[in-house]
Phi, psi and omega in degrees: 000140185289156181286336176285132183277086188296338183289341177294339180287348188270349187295120180281145176289139178206204184283354179268148176265123184253139173203169178250148177231127185233129173219114183058224181278358176278125179225104184255144160254126187242127173238125180212175172283100192093165180278103176245040183288327178296312178294320173305316178296314177303314176293320179296319177301317179296312185289319174297322174297323178300313178299310176304312181297319178295321183297318185301323179267350178228065186305333177306326187305326188266345185254335181288142174257019180236152169308146178216149174287158174238157184296151171299140175084010179291152182301152184304318177301320177292315178300316182297321177296317184292319180294320178298315183300319184292321177301318189267347182070040180224176174295155180301325180297344178291352178249002190297313186296310176306313182299316183285320178299320182288319181298312182297316181300316182292323180296320186285343178289352172282349180240344182214139182277352173234124184220128169236121180234116175257132185227090179069028178100349178262126195236136172252132181231123169231118190226155179245354177230158177294139181225157181237128173261113184292142176282125172245117182229047177063229182276000176304146184290347184273350181297127179077357187260338180225153176220169181253124182278135182231119177270155180305321178298337180282341193261156002289145184214155173251136172233115187234151187223135171240151179222143177258006179239352171202167187092167187258359176288148179288128176215141176255010180254184181239009181289140175296323174199147173227112184246127188237133170258127180208156176305329179256127170298325179297317178293316179302320176301307180302312179294322177299320177291318178296316182288326181289328178298329183269354179253106177266338181200176184294334180289351175270352188301311186300317182289318182293324183270008178297133185304321179293341181260001179252139183289155181298339183291339181278092177295327181201147179220127170232126184235140182238129177204130179058026182082005178251158179238136173243136184228141174223137166079208190277078181243118175247110181277148181226125179285137183231169170214067182250358186294337182271358185294000000 
């Protein structure tokens, strides 16, 4: 995958003001009512420093691929990552992008009643109007062709994607994309990683997305593998044509 996040070119102009905020490896696109990049940078810096500080004193937190407990008094973003990891059965770093997107988004809600924060394809959304999140699934023919409808009643909500075929994040699976909708973006991020790890081919879709095997926190799941699509829960698809932009 190109280092340029081409899916950001698909953001349609509307009443929100969009801009990017970068601190270290954290690269956010923030959309709010008015320009809140300064507030977003301050928030992202604070939460990123909390994670980095905790890792320095607890190095296992960044290396383990299993859920782990955190100290009493750990920063809120670290607690959110650990809680999400326990739900999904993965290491806490699987939730870091979603957790930071959510933490920044919640901070920005103090200044704007509509907030969208995207962090490496993991999205926190608080909206007062219907919005659509386009599917990015690498080389799949579905990339940019379908989207997930998000209604105001759904938000705030996290929409997070993991892939075994593109991107820099660690994945043990083979799905082109596994997108999870959850009330918490940290949980959506961790679950997307967990489910993607278990999808090696299209033949795994039905088993992995079986309702009995999914935690209640997974409000909706869409997975793409081998040219086939699996869907669970509250997924409302919208046809799109943004791949050529």
